[in-house]
N, C-alpha and C positions, 0 to 999 in steps of 0.2 A: 191092328198091330201085326197081323199076318201080312198085310200089304207092306209094312215096313221091312219085315224079314225077307220078303221076296226081293225087294229092291236093294237091301243092305245086308244080305246074308253073310258075305265075306267079312264085312266090318264087324258084325255081331260075333263071329267066331274069333276075330282078333281081340275083341274086348274080353271074351272068356279066357283067352290065352293070357292076357294081362293079369286077370284075377288068379289064374292057376299059378303063374310064375310068382306072383306076390305071396301066395300061400306057401309056396316052397321056401322062398327066402326073399327078404326085402330087396337085397341087391339084384337078385334075379329079376324081380318085378321092374326095378328101375332100368335095368339093361334092356329088357324086352320092350318096355314102353318107349324108351329112347330110340331104339332101332325102328320101331313101328312108326314113330313120328317122322323119321327121315324117309321111310318108304312111302308114307301117305303124301309127303311133300313131293317126292319124286314123281308120283302119279297124279300130282295136282288135285288131290282129294281134299280140298279146303273145308268142305262142310263136315267131313269126318274129323278133320283136325280140330276144329273149334268145338264140335260136340264131344269129342273125346277129351278135350281139355276140361270142359264143364263137368263131365263124368268123373274125371280124376279129382276135381275140386270137391265134388260131393263125397267121394270115398275118403278124401283127406280129412273131412269133418268128423269121421268116426274115430272112436278110441280103440277099436278092435286091433289087436296086435297083427293080425293077418293082413290088415289094410294099411300098415305103417308105410309101405312102399309109396303109397299115393302122396303122403306128406313130403317125402324126399324128392319124388320125381316132378312134382308140380312146379318147382322153381326152374328145373331144367326145361320143362315144357314151355313155360312162359318165355324164357330166354330164346328158345328155338323159334317160337312163333314171332317174336320180335325181330330176330335175325332174318327170317323169311320175309317179313314185311319191309325191312329196310334194303335188303339185297336183291329183292325180286320186285322192283317197283313197277315193272310192266304188268304184273298181275293185279296191281292196285292202282289202276289208272284213274278211277273215279275219285275226285277230290272229296275228302271227308271234312265237312264243315261242323262236325259234331264235337271234335276234340278241342279246337282253339279256345272256346269260351272258358275252359277249365285251366288253361295255361297260367293265367295270373295267380290262381290258387296254388298251383303246383310250384311256381317260381317262389311265391311267398313261403311255402312250406320248406323249400330248400334252405332258405335263409335262417330257419329256426332249428335246423339240425344240430348246430353246435351248442345249443342251449341245454340239451338233455344230457343225462348221465350215461346213456348208452349210445355212443356215436354210431357204432357199426349197425346196431338194430335200427336206428333212425334212418340211416342211409338206405338200408335194404327195404324198409317199409315204404319210404318215400318213392323210391324208384319203382317198386312193384305196383304201387298205387297209380303212379303216372302211366306205367305200361298197360295196366288193365284198362284205363280210360282211353288209351290209344288204340291198342290192338283189338279190344272187344268190339267197339263200334266199326273199326276199319274192316275186320273180317266179316262182320254181320252185313254191312252195307255192300261189300263186294259180292257176297253170296246172294243177297236180294237181287242184285243187278245181273249176276251170272246164271243163277239157278231158279230164282223166283220163290214162290210160296211153297214149293215142294220141299225146300230146305227147312222152312218153319215146321211143316207137317212132320217131316222125318225127325227133327230135333224133339218135337213134342212127344212123339211115340217113344223115342229112346228114354226120355226123362220119365215117362209114364211107366216104363218097365221097372225103373228104380222104385217107384211107389208100390208097384205090384209085388215086387220081390220083398219089400219090407212088410207088406200085409200078409204075404204067404208065410214069412218067418214068424209073424205074430201068432199064426195058427199052429205051426208045427214046432217052433222053437221060441216060445214066448220070452224066455229069459234073455235072449239075444237082442231083443229090440224094445225092451222096457227098462226105463230108468225110474226107480221108485215105484210108483203105481201109474206112470204115464208112458205112453207110446212114443218112441223116438225114431222108429223106422231104421233105415240104414245110416242115419246121421248121428251126431254126437249126443244130442239131448232133445227133449220134447219141443222146446222153443225153436230149435233149429229146423226140425221137420215142418213145424207150423209156419215159420217164416218162408221156407222154400215153397210150401204149398200156396201161400198167399201170392208170391211173385209168379208162380207157375199158373195159377188161376187167371191172373191178369194178363199173362202172356197169351193163353188160349182164348180168352174172351176178346181181347183187343184184336187178335188175328182174325177171329171169326167175324167180328163186327166190320173190320176193314175189308175182309174178303169173304163175303157170304158164300156158303157152300164149301168152304175149305175142309170142314169136317162134317161127316154125315150125322144124322140124328143119333144113330147107334154109337158112333164114335164119341159124340158129345156126352151121351149118357155114361159111357164107360170112363171117359177122362174126368168128368166132373164127379162121378161116383167115387173114383179112386182118391180124388182130392178131399171130398167130403168126409169119407171114412177116416182118412189119415188125420185130418184136422180134428175131428171129434174125438178120436182116440188120444190125440196129443193133449187135448184140453187147453190149447193155446187161445186165451181170450184175445190177445193182440191180433192174431190171425183172423179170428171170427169177426171182430169189429172192423178190421181193415178191409176185409172182403165186403162186408156190409156197407161200408162207406163208399167203396168203389162202385158197387152195384146201385146203391141209392142215388148217388149223384149222376151216374151214367144215364139213368132213366130220365132225369130232368134235363140234362144237357142234350140228350137226344131230341127232346121236344123243342127246346129253345135255350140258347146260351144265356139270355136274359133271365129266363125262369130258373135256370141252374144257379146263377149268381144270387138271385133272390132267396133261393132255398138255402144257400150257403150262409147268408146273413141271418136268416131265421134260425138255422141250426146253431149258429154261434150264440144267439140270444138265449135259447133254451138249454144250451149245453150244461151250464152250471147247475140248473135245476135238476136235470137228469142225473148228473154225476153225484150230486149230494144225496140223492135218494136211490142210487143204483142197487145197493144191497137189498133194500125193501122191494124194489121192482123185480129183481131176479128171484127173490123168495116167493113173491106172489105168483110168478110165472112157473114155479117149480124147477127153476134152473140154477138154484143156489149151489148145489153140489157140483153139477157139471161145469159151472163157470168159476168154481172155487171162490165163492163169495166171501168166505171167512178170511181171505188174504187180500181183499180189495183195499182196506184201509191202510195196510202196511205196504201195499204194492209188491208183495212177495219179497220184501227187503229192499226194493228199489228206492224207497224214500230215504233210507239210510245212505245208500250209494250216492244219490243225487245231492244230499246235504253235504256229504264228505267232499264231493267234487266241487261244489259251489264254494265251500270253505277255502279250498286250495286256490281257486280262480281269484277270489277276492283278497287273498293273503298278500298279494303284491301287484302293483300296477303293471309290471312286466308280464306276470302270469295272465292278467286280464287282457292285455292288448296283443302280446306276442306269442304266448304259448311256449311249450317246452320241446317241440319237435315230435314227429311221428313216433308212435309207440310208447310215449310217456304215460298215457292214461293207463295202459296195462301195467307198466312198471310201478306206478304210484299205488295202484290197488293191490299189487302183489306185496309190496313192502308194508302195506297197511293191513294185511290180511288178519293179523291177530286182533287188532283193535276192532275191525269191522265185524269179525265173526262173533265177538262178544256183544256187538250191537244188533246182531241178527241178520247179517248180510254175508253171503259167500259169492264171490264172482267179481265181475268188472263194473263199469259205470252204468251199463244198461240204458244209455241214452246217447244217440248219435250226436246231438247238438253239443252236449257237454264234452263228449270225447273229442270232437273237432275243436271245440273251444280250448280245452286243456292243451291240445297238441299244437294248434296254430293260432290261438288267441281269437279275440272277437273279430279281428281283421280277416283272418283266414275263414272264419265262419261266414262272414258277409260275402267274401269272394266266392266261396263254394255255392252258396244259395243264389247268388247273382247269376252264376253260370247255369245252374239248374233251372232257374226261373226263365232265363233267356231261351234255353232249349225248349222248355214247355210252351212258351209264348209262340215260338216258331212252329211248334207242332199243332197248335190249336186249330188252324185252318184245315189241317190234314186228317184230324181224327177228333171226334167229340169226346173221346175217352181220355184226352190229354190232361185236362184239369182234374177229373175224378181220380186218375192215376196219381197225380201230384198230391191230392188230399190224402189218399190212402198211404202213400209213402211217408208223408210228413207225420201222420199219426203213428205208423209203425216205428219210425225212427225215434219217436219220443220214448219208446220203451225198450229199445235194443240199440246197441252201438254198431250195428252191422255196416252202416254207411261209411264208417271209418276204416273198414277192412278192405283188403285187396284180394288175397289168395283164398277166397271163400266162394261157395257157389251162389251167394246172394247178390253181391255187387255186380258180377258179370251178368247174372240173369236180369237184374234191374236195368243194366245198360242195354241188354238184348230187347227187353220190352220197350224201353224208351226209343230204341232205334226203329222198331216196328211202327210205333206211333208217329215218330218224327219223319220217317221216309215217305215220300209221295208214292201213292199207289202205282202211278205210271212208271216208276223207276224199277219195279219188279219185272224180272225177265218175262214171265208169262202173262203180265198185265200191261205191257207196253202197247200203245196204240199202233195198230198195223196199218202201214201205208198200202193203199190199193195198187195192185200191179197194173191194172188197166189205167188208173189215173196217172201213174208214173210214165206210161208209154206215150210218145208223141202221137197226136191225132193224125189219122191217115189223110193225105191230101184229097181235097174235093175234086171229083172228076169234072172236066170241062164239058159243058153242054154245047 
């Protein structure tokens, strides 16, 4: 971390100024961040631009009044990043093949905007979702090409600072980072910090596997230690199991793709047996309290939410095939709040598949996963962690609706990890094959004898 501060001291000071301005007044924070974005672009500090954006998205997830400026400025930030991308094409010379597969889904989503009751919200959410899938990979791939793995390392250290700050607050100001009896860190709720830690873990692990030696042993201990403590304090079962899935299948796919596939099939066979006896298994292992086994059967209210969403989907053939446009899942659960609260559920749909289905229909769901699967298939030859990453994401998405969101720290981190896996190692600036100078020079003429 000291290494990061040595390289990025001025940027770190800038981030502190953002926070200080936001604490003084929300509008002051918005103004300072906006001016900073323009200054970073003027100096062509693209790595700081994208890392600063993800930091703002993390802060915007919090409900603390002092961080309200982040919720307001993140929209401005996204717009400016998009303008930089379109009006400074010379800085984005490398063609991005990541975004095109998702275009059919986004086009289809645009056609559903008119069906929802909140046209303005649907337009904003559809546009922001499309822009995240455009500029997130575009900036990441540009920085891989221009700066190489040092960009990944710097970004990881910046994000680790956020975890460290949360744990420090847990010690000195416990009430600021605890919701109920669970740890939430600098984010809005315990599941949020758990979800971010899951994605952050896969980011570090995938980068280290692809680029051995990127992090020293001590750095790995520190980074994984911060994640482990944060996850355990949050009590997020989804995160623990998702990371377990990722590590488990990564081990087998490292040995052999065929072995990994065989293990997937075997896991699918024994899955139902394990799930049906999960409470007893956790109790016998002494993990019942830590894993909140008493809420397993009800899914912490999720079963109610899923049943409610499924009822709406099947209520009309148009709901089933077309959906109601971006943002409708949130709207539907808000207007159903009183009924759902009586049934034991507070919150949203808590399932990415159902959220996408409600918003864009079964057609949209198929288009999204076709694009995701196509990207994963292209990434398989470049990283053996591609399929384990997909399995972990698919599991996590079953219990949270984060894949339907755009201006949150999860979707863009998901895209960042996917770009690391998807991008060929030789495309990174510091890993490109070097052409021998001697080989490039013409051979000296042979002397006549």
